[in-house]
C-alpha positions as CSV (number, residue, x, y, z in Angstrom):
1,M,0.0,0.0,0.0
2,N,1.4,3.4,-0.9
3,R,1.6,5.9,1.9
4,G,2.6,9.5,1.8
5,V,2.6,12.0,-1.0
6,P,2.4,10.1,-4.4
7,S,5.1,11.3,-6.8
8,P,6.8,9.7,-9.8
9,D,10.1,10.4,-8.0
10,R,9.1,9.0,-4.6
11,Y,7.9,5.5,-3.7
12,R,6.7,4.0,-0.5
13,I,5.3,0.6,-0.1
14,E,4.7,-1.9,2.7
15,K,5.5,-5.4,1.6
16,R,5.7,-8.8,3.2
17,Y,8.9,-10.8,2.6
18,R,9.7,-14.4,3.4
19,R,13.0,-15.0,5.1
20,S,15.3,-18.0,4.2
21,D,14.2,-19.7,7.4
22,G,10.5,-19.5,6.3
23,G,9.5,-16.7,8.7
24,E,7.8,-13.6,7.4
25,V,8.8,-10.0,7.9
26,W,7.0,-6.8,6.9
27,A,9.1,-4.0,5.5
28,L,8.6,-0.4,4.5
29,L,10.4,0.3,1.3
30,T,11.1,4.0,0.7
31,A,12.8,5.0,-2.5
32,T,13.5,8.4,-4.0
33,L,14.8,9.1,-7.5
34,V,17.5,11.9,-7.6
35,R,17.7,13.7,-10.9
36,H,20.4,15.7,-12.7
37,A,19.8,19.4,-13.3
38,D,18.4,18.6,-16.7
39,G,15.8,16.2,-15.1
40,S,17.3,13.0,-16.2
41,P,17.6,10.2,-13.6
42,Q,20.9,10.3,-11.7
43,F,20.5,7.6,-8.9
44,L,18.0,6.0,-6.6
45,V,18.2,6.3,-2.8
46,G,16.3,3.6,-1.0
47,M,15.7,2.4,2.5
48,L,14.2,-0.8,3.8
49,E,12.8,-0.7,7.3
50,D,11.6,-3.7,9.3
51,I,8.0,-2.8,10.4
52,T,7.0,-6.4,11.5
53,E,6.5,-5.4,15.1
54,R,4.6,-2.2,14.3
55,R,2.3,-4.2,11.9
56,S,1.7,-6.8,14.6
57,L,0.9,-4.2,17.2
58,H,-1.5,-2.4,14.8
59,A,-3.3,-5.7,14.0
60,A,-3.6,-6.5,17.7
61,L,-5.0,-3.1,18.4
62,E,-7.5,-3.4,15.6
63,E,-8.6,-6.8,16.9
64,S,-9.0,-5.4,20.4
65,E,-11.1,-2.5,19.2
66,K,-13.2,-4.9,17.2
67,R,-13.9,-7.1,20.3
68,F,-14.7,-4.0,22.3
69,R,-17.1,-2.7,19.7
70,Q,-18.8,-6.1,19.5
71,I,-19.3,-6.2,23.3
72,A,-20.3,-2.5,23.6
73,E,-22.7,-2.7,20.7
74,H,-24.5,-5.9,21.7
75,I,-24.9,-5.7,25.5
76,P,-28.3,-4.4,26.4
77,A,-27.0,-2.0,29.0
78,V,-25.4,1.4,28.4
79,F,-21.7,1.4,28.9
80,F,-20.1,4.9,29.4
81,L,-16.8,6.5,30.2
82,V,-16.5,10.1,31.4
83,D,-13.4,12.2,32.0
84,V,-13.6,13.6,35.5
85,R,-11.5,16.8,34.9
86,S,-13.3,18.0,31.8
87,G,-16.7,16.3,32.4
88,E,-16.4,15.2,28.7
89,C,-18.2,11.9,27.7
90,L,-15.4,9.8,26.2
91,Y,-17.7,7.0,25.2
92,V,-21.4,6.0,25.4
93,S,-22.6,2.8,23.8
94,P,-25.4,2.5,21.3
95,A,-27.7,1.1,24.0
96,Y,-28.1,4.7,25.2
97,E,-30.2,5.4,22.1
98,R,-32.4,2.3,22.6
99,I,-33.0,3.0,26.3
100,W,-33.1,6.8,26.6
101,G,-34.5,7.3,23.1
102,R,-32.0,10.1,22.5
103,S,-28.9,10.1,20.3
104,C,-25.4,9.3,21.6
105,E,-24.3,12.5,19.9
106,S,-26.4,14.5,22.3
107,V,-24.4,13.2,25.2
108,Y,-21.1,13.9,23.5
109,R,-22.2,17.5,22.8
110,S,-23.6,18.0,26.3
111,P,-22.4,15.3,28.8
112,A,-25.0,16.2,31.4
113,S,-27.9,16.0,29.0
114,W,-28.9,12.5,30.2
115,L,-29.9,14.1,33.5
116,E,-32.5,16.1,31.7
117,A,-34.5,12.9,31.1
118,I,-34.9,12.2,34.8
119,V,-38.5,12.3,35.8
120,P,-39.3,15.7,37.4
121,G,-39.5,15.4,41.1
122,D,-37.2,12.4,41.3
123,P,-34.0,13.2,43.1
124,N,-30.8,13.8,41.0
125,P,-29.0,10.5,41.2
126,M,-25.6,12.2,41.2
127,L,-26.3,14.6,44.1
128,R,-27.6,14.4,47.6
129,D,-28.3,17.8,49.2
130,G,-26.4,19.4,46.3
131,Q,-23.2,17.4,46.9
132,P,-21.7,14.5,44.9
133,I,-22.9,11.2,46.4
134,D,-19.4,9.6,46.2
135,P,-16.5,11.9,45.2
136,K,-14.5,8.7,44.4
137,G,-16.9,7.9,41.5
138,K,-18.4,4.6,42.8
139,L,-22.2,4.7,42.7
140,D,-25.1,2.3,42.5
141,F,-28.6,3.8,42.2
142,E,-32.0,3.6,40.5
143,Y,-34.0,6.4,39.0
144,R,-36.7,7.0,36.4
145,I,-36.3,8.6,33.0
146,A,-38.9,10.0,30.6
147,R,-38.2,9.1,27.0
148,P,-39.0,11.6,24.2
149,D,-42.0,9.4,23.3
150,G,-43.4,9.9,26.9
151,T,-42.7,6.4,28.2
152,I,-41.2,6.1,31.7
153,R,-38.3,3.7,32.2
154,W,-36.6,2.6,35.5
155,I,-32.8,2.7,35.2
156,R,-30.1,1.2,37.4
157,S,-26.7,2.9,37.1
158,R,-23.5,1.6,38.5
159,S,-20.3,3.5,38.1
160,F,-16.7,2.7,39.0
161,P,-13.6,4.9,39.4
162,V,-10.7,4.7,37.0
163,L,-7.6,5.8,38.8
164,D,-4.2,6.8,37.5
165,E,-1.0,5.2,38.7
166,D,-0.9,7.6,41.7
167,G,-4.5,6.6,42.8
168,R,-6.1,9.9,41.6
169,L,-9.6,9.7,40.0
170,Q,-9.2,10.2,36.3
171,Q,-12.4,8.8,34.7
172,I,-15.6,7.2,35.7
173,A,-16.7,4.0,33.9
174,G,-20.2,2.8,34.3
175,L,-23.2,0.7,33.2
176,A,-26.8,1.8,33.1
177,E,-29.5,-0.8,32.5
178,D,-33.2,-0.6,32.0
179,V,-34.8,-2.5,34.9
180,T,-38.4,-1.5,34.2
181,E,-39.6,-5.0,33.6
182,G,-38.1,-6.2,36.9
183,R,-39.8,-3.3,38.7
184,E,-43.1,-4.1,37.1
185,Q,-42.9,-7.8,38.1
186,E,-42.1,-6.8,41.7
187,R,-45.3,-4.7,41.8
188,R,-47.5,-7.7,40.6
């Protein structure tokens, strides 16, 4: 695959080679044609770089991302990740759209927008007397939301702290699941 600026005088390609022992290596071949003042070819400068490890790491990262997407897109609960310092929503799974009836993009634009769906009169699940329930980020609570179509859903949210190497809270990871059916069965 060619990478970089295409030019008749420059060439870059990633290519797989087979070693004499049967093993494979990936290499990046870069070649540049140097010309005389009159434009005629003078000589070719080339470099061959072993990129086997980089290709392996890239393939492993792609496979890991694929597995994460498969999990996040198919579990019925909402998975989310929030940066504590900026308040930015780093990730919200597609289940948010199914449960809240609102777009994931709305949470990326306005991270606290999910709170707007809480049924009026219900307490804010993040605060008690105006203060964060757990400043360390670990929570487990239930609340109701009103979807745009007017239906009311019971939600159970659990969040967990993501700490840096010094033990400081960096992010909050969590799950929010629709527990409406279980609540309705309890009332019967």
